[in-house]
C-alpha positions in Angstrom: -66.3 42.4 -58.1 -68.4 42.1 -54.8 -66.9 40.4 -52.1 -68.4 37.5 -50.7 -70.9 37.5 -47.6 -70.4 35.4 -44.7 -72.6 34.6 -41.7 -71.8 34.4 -38.4 -72.3 31.4 -36.5 -73.9 31.5 -33.3 -71.1 30.1 -30.5 -72.7 28.0 -28.2 -70.7 26.9 -25.0 -70.8 25.4 -22.1 -72.3 26.5 -18.5 -70.0 26.1 -15.5 -70.1 27.7 -12.1 -72.5 30.7 -13.3 -71.1 31.5 -16.3 -70.8 30.7 -19.9 -67.2 29.3 -20.7 -66.2 27.9 -23.9 -63.8 24.8 -23.8 -60.7 23.8 -24.5 -61.0 20.5 -27.2 -61.1 22.6 -30.0 -63.3 20.4 -31.4 -67.0 21.8 -32.4 -70.1 20.6 -33.9 -73.1 21.9 -36.1 -76.4 23.2 -35.2 -79.1 23.3 -38.0 -82.4 24.9 -38.2 -84.0 21.6 -39.6 -86.5 23.8 -41.7 -84.1 24.9 -43.8 -81.2 22.9 -43.7 -78.9 25.9 -42.7 -76.3 25.7 -40.3 -77.1 28.5 -37.5 -74.6 27.8 -34.7 -71.4 25.4 -33.8 -71.3 23.9 -30.2 -68.6 23.5 -28.7 -67.5 19.8 -27.3 -66.2 19.3 -24.1 -62.8 17.9 -23.0 -62.4 15.4 -20.7 -61.4 18.8 -18.2 -64.0 20.5 -19.5 -66.5 17.7 -17.4 -63.9 17.6 -14.7 -64.8 21.7 -14.3 -68.2 21.4 -14.2 -68.3 18.2 -11.5 -65.5 20.2 -9.5 -68.4 23.1 -9.6 -70.9 21.2 -8.3 -69.0 19.5 -5.8 -67.7 23.0 -4.4 -71.7 24.3 -4.5 -72.9 21.0 -2.9 -72.4 22.0 1.2 -73.9 25.3 0.9 -77.2 24.0 -1.2 -77.5 20.8 1.0 -77.6 23.3 3.7 -80.3 25.4 2.4 -83.1 25.0 4.6 -86.1 23.6 3.0 -88.7 26.7 3.6 -85.8 28.9 1.4 -85.8 26.1 -1.0 -89.4 26.2 -1.6 -89.4 30.1 -1.9 -86.6 29.3 -4.7 -88.4 27.1 -6.4 -91.6 29.4 -6.6 -89.1 31.5 -8.2 -88.1 29.3 -10.8 -91.4 28.2 -11.4 -92.6 31.6 -12.2 -89.6 33.0 -14.4 -89.6 29.8 -16.7 -93.5 29.8 -16.8 -92.9 34.0 -18.2 -90.5 33.1 -20.6 -91.6 29.7 -22.0 -92.6 31.4 -25.2 -88.5 32.3 -25.4 -87.8 28.4 -25.0 -90.9 27.5 -27.1 -89.0 29.5 -30.1 -85.3 27.7 -29.2 -86.9 24.3 -30.1 -88.5 25.0 -33.0 -85.7 26.9 -34.4 -83.1 24.2 -33.3 -84.9 20.7 -33.2 -88.2 21.4 -36.0 -90.9 21.0 -33.8 -93.8 23.2 -34.6 -94.2 26.1 -32.2 -97.4 25.3 -30.2 -95.6 21.7 -29.9 -92.1 23.5 -28.4 -94.9 25.4 -26.0 -96.3 22.4 -24.7 -92.9 20.3 -24.2 -92.2 23.5 -21.9 -95.4 23.6 -20.2 -94.7 19.5 -19.0 -92.0 20.0 -18.2 -93.2 23.5 -16.1 -95.4 21.1 -14.6 -92.9 19.0 -12.8 -91.1 22.0 -10.9 -94.8 22.6 -9.8 -94.8 19.8 -8.1 -91.0 19.7 -6.9 -92.5 22.7 -5.7 -93.8 20.4 -2.3 -90.3 19.5 -1.8 -90.5 19.9 2.2 -93.7 16.7 2.0 -92.1 14.6 -0.1 -89.0 14.5 1.5 -90.8 13.6 4.9 -89.4 10.5 6.1 -91.0 8.1 9.1 -90.8 7.9 12.7 -91.8 5.0 15.6 -91.6 5.6 18.7 -90.8 3.3 21.7 -89.4 0.1 19.5 -87.9 -0.8 22.6 -87.8 1.0 26.3 -86.8 4.2 25.4 -85.5 3.5 21.8 -87.1 5.6 19.0 -86.3 4.9 15.4 -86.7 7.4 12.3 -85.3 7.5 8.5 -84.8 10.9 6.5 -84.1 11.7 3.2 -80.9 13.2 2.0 -79.4 13.8 -1.3 -77.2 11.7 -3.0 -74.4 14.5 -4.2 -73.3 15.6 -7.3 -75.9 14.1 -10.4 -76.0 14.3 -14.0 -78.0 13.9 -16.5 -77.6 13.2 -20.3 -80.5 14.0 -22.1 -81.9 13.2 -26.1 -82.5 16.0 -28.7 -86.4 15.2 -28.9 -87.5 17.0 -25.8 -84.5 19.5 -24.8 -86.4 21.7 -22.3 -88.4 19.3 -21.1 -87.0 16.1 -20.4 -83.7 18.2 -18.7 -86.4 19.8 -16.6 -87.8 16.4 -15.5 -84.5 15.7 -14.2 -82.9 19.0 -12.8 -85.9 20.2 -11.0 -86.3 17.0 -8.6 -83.0 16.4 -8.6 -82.1 20.2 -7.4 -85.2 20.1 -4.9 -83.8 17.2 -3.4 -80.7 19.3 -2.2 -78.7 17.8 -5.4 -76.5 19.8 -7.6 -76.5 18.8 -11.0 -73.9 18.6 -14.5 -76.3 18.0 -17.5 -75.2 16.8 -21.0 -77.6 17.9 -23.4 -77.8 16.7 -26.6 -75.5 18.6 -29.2 -78.1 19.0 -31.9 -80.5 21.3 -30.5 -78.3 22.7 -27.4 -79.7 26.6 -26.9 -82.5 25.3 -24.8 -79.9 24.7 -21.9 -78.0 27.6 -21.9 -81.0 29.5 -21.6 -82.3 27.3 -18.7 -79.1 27.7 -16.7 -79.4 31.9 -17.6 -83.0 31.7 -16.0 -82.2 29.7 -12.8 -79.4 32.2 -12.2 -81.7 34.5 -12.3 -84.3 33.2 -10.2 -81.4 33.1 -7.5 -79.7 29.2 -7.6 -76.3 30.0 -6.1 -73.8 28.8 -8.5 -72.7 25.9 -9.2 -75.5 23.7 -7.9 -76.6 23.9 -12.0 -74.1 23.4 -14.3 -73.5 22.6 -18.8 -71.6 20.4 -20.5 -72.1 20.0 -24.1 -70.9 17.5 -26.5 -70.3 13.8 -27.5 -69.1 11.0 -26.2 -65.7 12.1 -24.9 -68.2 13.8 -22.5 -70.7 11.2 -21.8 -67.9 8.8 -21.3 -65.8 11.1 -18.8 -69.5 11.7 -16.5 -70.0 7.2 -16.5 -66.3 7.1 -15.0 -66.3 10.3 -12.9 -65.7 9.1 -9.2 -67.6 12.5 -7.4 -70.9 11.6 -9.3 -73.0 9.9 -7.3 -75.9 9.5 -9.5 -76.6 9.2 -13.4 -80.1 9.8 -15.0 -80.3 9.0 -19.0 -83.2 9.2 -22.0 -82.6 8.1 -24.9 -82.1 4.8 -27.5 -81.4 1.3 -26.4 -78.6 0.9 -27.4 -77.0 3.8 -25.3 -79.0 3.3 -22.6 -77.7 -0.3 -22.0 -74.1 1.6 -22.3 -74.9 4.3 -19.7 -76.3 1.7 -17.3 -73.5 -1.1 -17.5 -70.7 1.6 -17.7 -72.3 4.1 -14.9 -73.1 1.1 -12.3 -69.9 -0.8 -13.1 -68.5 2.8 -11.2 -70.4 2.6 -8.3 -73.2 4.9 -9.5 -77.3 4.7 -9.2 -78.2 5.1 -12.8 -81.9 5.4 -14.3 -81.6 4.9 -18.0 -85.0 5.2 -20.0 -84.7 3.5 -23.5 -86.2 2.4 -27.0 -89.7 2.1 -27.4 -92.2 0.3 -30.1 -95.6 1.9 -29.2 -98.8 0.0 -29.7 -102.1 1.4 -30.7 -104.7 -1.7 -30.0 -107.8 -0.8 -31.6 -110.7 -3.4 -30.7 -113.5 -4.0 -33.4 -116.1 -2.6 -31.3 -114.0 1.0 -30.7 -115.2 4.6 -31.8 -113.5 4.5 -35.2 -113.5 8.0 -35.7 -111.6 8.9 -32.3 -109.5 5.8 -32.8 -108.0 7.0 -36.5 -107.9 10.7 -34.6 -105.9 9.3 -31.7 -103.5 7.1 -34.7 -102.8 10.5 -36.5 -102.1 12.9 -33.5 -100.2 10.2 -32.0 -98.4 8.9 -34.7 -97.3 11.8 -36.7 -97.2 14.4 -33.6 -93.8 15.9 -33.4 -92.7 14.4 -36.7 -92.9 11.2 -34.4 -89.7 12.0 -32.4 -90.9 11.1 -29.2 -90.0 7.8 -27.3 -94.4 8.2 -26.8 -95.4 8.2 -30.3 -97.5 5.6 -31.4 -95.8 3.4 -33.7 -97.9 0.8 -34.6 -101.7 0.3 -34.8 -102.6 -3.2 -34.2 -106.2 -3.4 -35.8 -108.4 -6.2 -34.3 -110.8 -8.3 -36.3 -113.1 -6.6 -38.9 -112.2 -3.1 -37.5 -109.0 -3.2 -40.0 -110.4 -1.9 -43.6 -112.4 0.6 -42.4 -109.7 1.6 -39.7 -106.8 2.5 -42.6 -109.3 3.8 -44.6 -110.2 6.3 -42.1 -106.6 6.8 -41.4 -105.9 7.5 -45.1 -108.4 9.9 -45.3 -107.0 12.2 -42.6 -103.8 12.3 -43.9 -103.7 14.7 -46.4 -105.5 18.0 -43.4 -102.1 17.3 -41.8 -99.6 20.6 -43.1 -96.1 20.0 -43.0 -93.9 22.9 -43.0 -92.1 25.4 -40.9 -92.6 25.0 -37.5 -93.5 28.7 -37.2 -95.6 29.0 -39.1 -99.1 28.8 -37.7 -100.8 26.9 -40.0 -98.0 23.4 -39.7 -98.8 20.8 -37.5 -95.8 18.8 -38.1 -92.1 20.2 -38.7 -89.1 18.7 -40.5 -86.9 15.8 -38.4 -83.7 17.2 -36.6 -81.5 16.5 -39.3 -80.8 15.1 -42.8 -79.2 12.4 -42.1 -82.0 11.0 -39.6 -84.9 11.9 -42.1 -83.4 9.9 -44.8 -82.9 6.7 -42.4 -86.7 7.3 -41.6 -87.8 7.6 -45.3 -85.8 4.0 -46.2 -88.4 1.9 -44.5 -90.7 3.3 -47.2 -88.6 1.2 -49.1 -87.8 -1.4 -47.1 -91.3 -1.9 -45.8 -92.7 -2.7 -49.3 -89.6 -4.9 -50.5 -90.8 -7.2 -47.1 -94.4 -8.0 -47.9 -96.4 -4.5 -46.6 -98.3 -2.3 -48.5 -97.3 1.5 -49.3 -100.3 3.5 -48.5 -99.3 6.7 -48.0 -95.9 8.0 -49.0 -93.9 10.6 -47.3 -91.5 11.5 -49.7 -94.2 12.9 -52.5 -96.1 14.9 -49.7 -92.9 16.5 -47.8 -92.0 20.7 -48.6 -89.9 21.3 -51.8 -86.7 23.0 -50.8 -83.5 22.1 -47.6 -85.3 21.4 -45.1 -85.3 18.1 -43.0 -88.8 17.1 -44.2 -90.4 13.8 -44.6 -94.2 13.9 -44.7 -96.4 11.5 -43.3 -96.4 8.0 -44.1 -98.7 4.8 -43.7 -97.5 0.9 -44.5 -99.9 -1.4 -43.9 -100.3 -5.5 -43.9 -97.3 -5.1 -41.9 -96.2 -8.3 -40.0 -93.7 -8.8 -37.0 -91.0 -9.7 -39.4 -90.3 -6.7 -40.9 -87.7 -4.1 -40.4 -90.2 -1.6 -40.0 -91.5 -3.4 -36.8 -88.8 -4.7 -35.8 -87.1 -1.4 -35.4 -87.7 2.3 -33.5 -88.2 4.5 -36.3 -88.7 7.4 -34.7 -90.4 9.3 -37.5 -94.0 9.9 -39.3 -94.0 6.6 -40.4 -97.2 4.8 -38.6 -97.4 0.7 -39.4 -100.8 -1.2 -39.1 -100.3 -5.2 -38.1 -103.3 -6.8 -38.3 -104.6 -9.5 -36.2 -107.9 -11.9 -35.7 -108.7 -11.9 -32.1 -108.0 -9.8 -28.7 -105.4 -12.5 -27.6 -103.4 -12.1 -30.6 -103.2 -7.9 -30.1 -101.9 -8.8 -26.3 -99.5 -11.6 -27.1 -97.6 -9.0 -30.1 -97.1 -6.6 -27.5 -96.0 -9.2 -24.7 -93.4 -10.6 -27.1 -92.2 -7.6 -28.5 -89.0 -6.4 -26.4 -89.8 -2.7 -25.5 -92.7 -1.8 -22.8 -92.9 1.5 -23.1 -96.1 2.6 -23.5 -99.2 1.0 -25.4 -103.3 2.2 -25.7 -106.2 0.5 -25.9 -109.3 1.7 -28.1 -113.0 0.3 -27.2 -116.0 0.7 -25.6 -116.0 -2.2 -23.3 -115.0 -1.8 -19.9 -114.2 -5.2 -18.8 -112.0 -5.5 -21.6 -110.1 -2.3 -20.8 -110.0 -3.5 -16.8 -108.7 -7.1 -18.1 -106.2 -5.1 -20.3 -104.7 -2.8 -18.1 -104.5 -5.8 -15.3 -102.5 -8.0 -17.8 -100.4 -6.3 -20.4 -96.8 -6.1 -19.7 -95.9 -2.1 -20.7 -95.1 0.9 -18.0 -97.4 2.9 -19.4 -101.3 2.3 -20.4 -103.6 4.4 -22.2 -107.3 3.1 -22.4 -108.7 5.5 -25.4 -105.6 7.9 -24.5 -103.2 7.6 -27.4 -100.1 8.8 -25.5 -100.2 7.9 -21.8 -97.8 10.7 -20.6 -98.0 10.7 -16.8 -99.0 13.5 -15.2 -96.0 14.9 -13.0 -97.3 13.8 -9.9 -97.0 10.4 -10.9 -93.6 8.8 -12.4 -92.7 8.1 -16.4 -91.2 4.9 -17.7 -91.1 1.6 -19.2 -90.9 -2.2 -18.6 -88.7 -4.6 -20.4 -86.4 -3.2 -22.4 -87.3 0.4 -22.3 -85.7 0.7 -19.1 -82.4 0.1 -17.2 -82.6 0.5 -13.6 -85.4 0.4 -11.2 -86.7 3.7 -10.6 -89.0 5.8 -13.1 -88.4 9.2 -13.8 -90.2 12.3 -12.2 -92.7 12.4 -9.3 -92.0 9.7 -6.5 -89.6 7.1 -7.8 -87.9 10.7 -9.1 -87.8 11.6 -5.5 -86.5 8.1 -4.4 -83.9 8.3 -7.1 -81.8 11.6 -6.1 -82.4 10.7 -2.4 -80.9 7.9 -0.6 -82.7 6.7 3.4 -81.0 7.1 6.3 -82.2 5.1 9.6 -81.5 7.0 12.6 -81.6 5.0 16.2 -82.2 7.3 19.2 -82.1 7.0 23.0 -81.6 9.4 25.5 -81.0 9.2 29.2 -84.0 9.0 31.9 -84.7 12.1 33.4 -85.3 10.7 36.4 -81.4 9.1 36.6 -78.3 10.9 35.8 -76.8 7.4 34.6 -77.0 6.5 30.9 -77.4 2.6 30.4 -75.1 1.7 28.1 -77.0 -0.7 25.1 -80.4 -2.3 24.4 -82.3 -3.2 27.1 -82.9 -7.4 27.8 -86.5 -6.8 27.9 -88.7 -5.2 25.1 
C-alpha cells in the first residue's frame, strides 16, 4: 500500500524591519489558485503584537528617512522604478497565480502601478512650497510640506500590486514610513514588493507588511503612532475604516464601492460601444471598481446595442490566466463566484431578461469560473442593479431620453466612474459639466486617470476629502507648515520685537 503524497504549502508571513517574520497569533488563512481551486499557500494572520512591532519599526525608521535629502531620495526612487520594471513579469505571475486574472491583465496592473512610481520620481518639484517676500516691513512668509509620519495602507484583493503602489510610492516619496495590510486572499505580491524595495536600497523599517484580517485592521485604526490611513475596498468597510480612523485622530482616505454606468446615446458608434461594454464589463472578470456594471441604452439604440454585445460574448475565452488564449480568468474565491452567480437567479426572478448565462459557458473543473453573463430589461429596483456585483455580470437598463440616463446616474448612491458614448461634442461637454461622478469618460469606458491626475469618486464612493495618487495623493501624505520670519536689519545691531505698526 503506497503512502499518501502530501504537498507542503507555501508559507506567507509578514515583513517587519527589513526581514520576513512569522507572527505569534497562531492563526492562518488559505490562499488558492483560483484557476484550479487548489490551496497553494497559507498566510499568517497578524496579532495585535505583530502590528505593534511593524509600527514600532516604522516609527524608529522615520527620523532618518525623513532627513534623507531630496537628491538621495530621488536617486533611490529611480532605482526602485527600474528594479520594479525589470521584475514586472515576476510580480504579474504572482497576481495570476493568486488572484486569477489573465497574465496580460496582470502585466497591465503592474504597469499602472509603475506609472505612479515614475510620477513620484519628480518629488522635489511636487514638494515645493510657496514664498511671499516683504508681507510686512522686514517680514517674509513661506510654506513647506512635511511628511505626516507613520502611515498605513489597507488594500483590496483585486489589484494586489497596483493599489499598494498607488499608496506606498507617494507616501514614501514624501518622507513617510509605511505599514501595508494587503488582502489575505492574494498576499504574495506584497512580500515580493518588500524584497524589491530592500534590494533597491530602501532603509529597513521604512516599508513593512502585516498580513491578516480584522484584528490587524482594527489595530491599525486605533494605533496611536499611525498618523494616516489609506483604504480601497467596499463601501461598508470604507465607512468603517473612515469612522474609526478619524475617531482616533487620523487623517483617512477611504475609496469605496461603485456602480459604474456607461450611457450609450442613439448617435453613438454601436460597434465601438459594444466592444467597450464587453472589455469594460468582463475584463479582470469584472473584479475592479472601475468596471462597467450597467449599460444605459437611450432610445432606439437599445435593441441593436444588446444584439451587438450578445454577438461578441461567445468570442470571450474564459480560462486559466496563464493560457495565452484566455481573455478572462476565474473569480478570486469559490464563495465570491457563487455570490456573483446568484444574480443570474435573482435578476430574472425580479423581471430581468437573462440574455447570456455564464454558468453554462464556464470551463469544467474545480476552478472558480463563471462565464460572461448579460441581463437585459433591468430596472433600478432590482438587486442586480442596486448591488455592487463585482463580477462578470453586465446589466442593461433601457431609458427613453438623455435626461433619464443622467437622472439614473445622479440617483445612484455611488459616484465613482461613468462613461458616455456619443458623436455629439456639445452633448459630451454638457455631460462632463453636469454629471455628479468623480471620473468621467467620453467614448472611454474605464476612465482611470493617468498618474499625474488623481483617482477617486464622489458620493458613497469616497470617504474623506482626498483622492489617491497624483497631486491629491501628495497632499494627503504631507502637511503644510507656514513660517513667518524676520531678520535684524544689517544696519543696526538691535532687533525690534513684534510686528511694526506701519505696513
